[in-house]
C-alpha atoms as one frame of an Amber mdcrd trajectory, in Angstrom:
protein
 -11.041  27.624  11.645 -12.404  24.361   9.911 -12.099  25.692   6.535  -9.019
  27.606   5.618  -9.803  27.795   2.024 -13.270  29.604   1.800 -13.577  28.451
  -2.032 -13.363  24.938  -1.048 -15.948  25.322   1.581 -18.338  27.037  -0.834
 -17.786  24.226  -3.306 -18.516  21.441  -0.495 -21.725  23.335   0.565 -22.939
  23.552  -3.163 -22.285  19.824  -3.781 -24.117  18.892  -0.332 -26.887  21.534
  -0.350 -29.755  19.189  -1.536 -28.679  16.518   1.210 -28.798  19.071   3.955
 -32.052  20.564   2.815 -33.657  17.079   2.570 -32.440  16.222   6.195 -33.877
  19.713   7.582 -37.268  18.786   5.640 -37.333  15.393   7.264 -36.592  16.700
  10.958 -39.432  19.453  10.539 -41.722  16.510   9.369 -40.677  14.488  12.438
 -41.219  17.253  14.770 -44.642  17.939  13.329 -45.756  14.362  13.561 -44.556
  14.061  17.259 -46.445  17.136  18.107 -49.769  15.988  16.580 -49.447  12.340
  18.364 -49.558  13.908  21.721 -53.131  13.413  23.084 -54.811  16.484  24.429
 -56.557  16.076  27.798 -60.109  16.001  27.891 -61.629  19.010  29.659 -62.853
  18.369  33.217 -66.663  18.667  33.440 -66.465  20.222  36.916 -63.941  22.812
  35.978 -65.692  23.558  32.527 -67.203  26.760  34.105 -65.333  30.058  32.902
 -62.902  30.962  35.764 -63.536  34.209  37.399 -60.951  36.680  37.964 -60.866
  37.259  41.823 -59.169  40.722  41.587 -61.760  42.003  39.257 -64.484  40.853
  41.493 -62.760  42.385  44.649 -62.129  45.631  42.672 -65.844  45.591  41.705
 -67.072  45.215  45.247 -64.693  47.890  46.541 -65.812  50.448  43.979 -69.405
  49.599  44.780 -68.990  50.032  48.400 -67.119  53.120  47.994 -69.897  54.583
  45.781 -72.609  53.616  48.372 -70.432  55.184  51.180 -70.157  58.374  49.032
 -73.700  58.702  48.323 -74.628  58.155  51.965 -71.971  60.227  53.650 -71.229
  62.682  50.883 -74.524  63.607  49.636 -75.646  65.522  52.804 -72.520  67.019
  54.290 -72.855  68.211  58.004 -73.879  71.701  58.399 -71.166  73.764  60.052
 -72.139  76.207  62.560 -70.283  79.662  62.355 -67.697  79.992  64.911 -68.179
  82.528  67.431 -65.374  85.319  67.376
């Protein structure tokens, strides 16, 4: 354990608190300024269109085809003739 005397540790932390806080503030400011200096890429004019979700399009087609097939085949069920005994 680095500090065997907890009272001495508290005393040291109290004396150096302002210095540690100032260092933390500087680190935060440096991190923020580095993030702001990164240039953002310009949007590509060709890919500026909204991307379409392929799976949503496929699901829409599948449901549409299913509804059409159901309307054609399910609307007029074949007449079943009575079975002879």
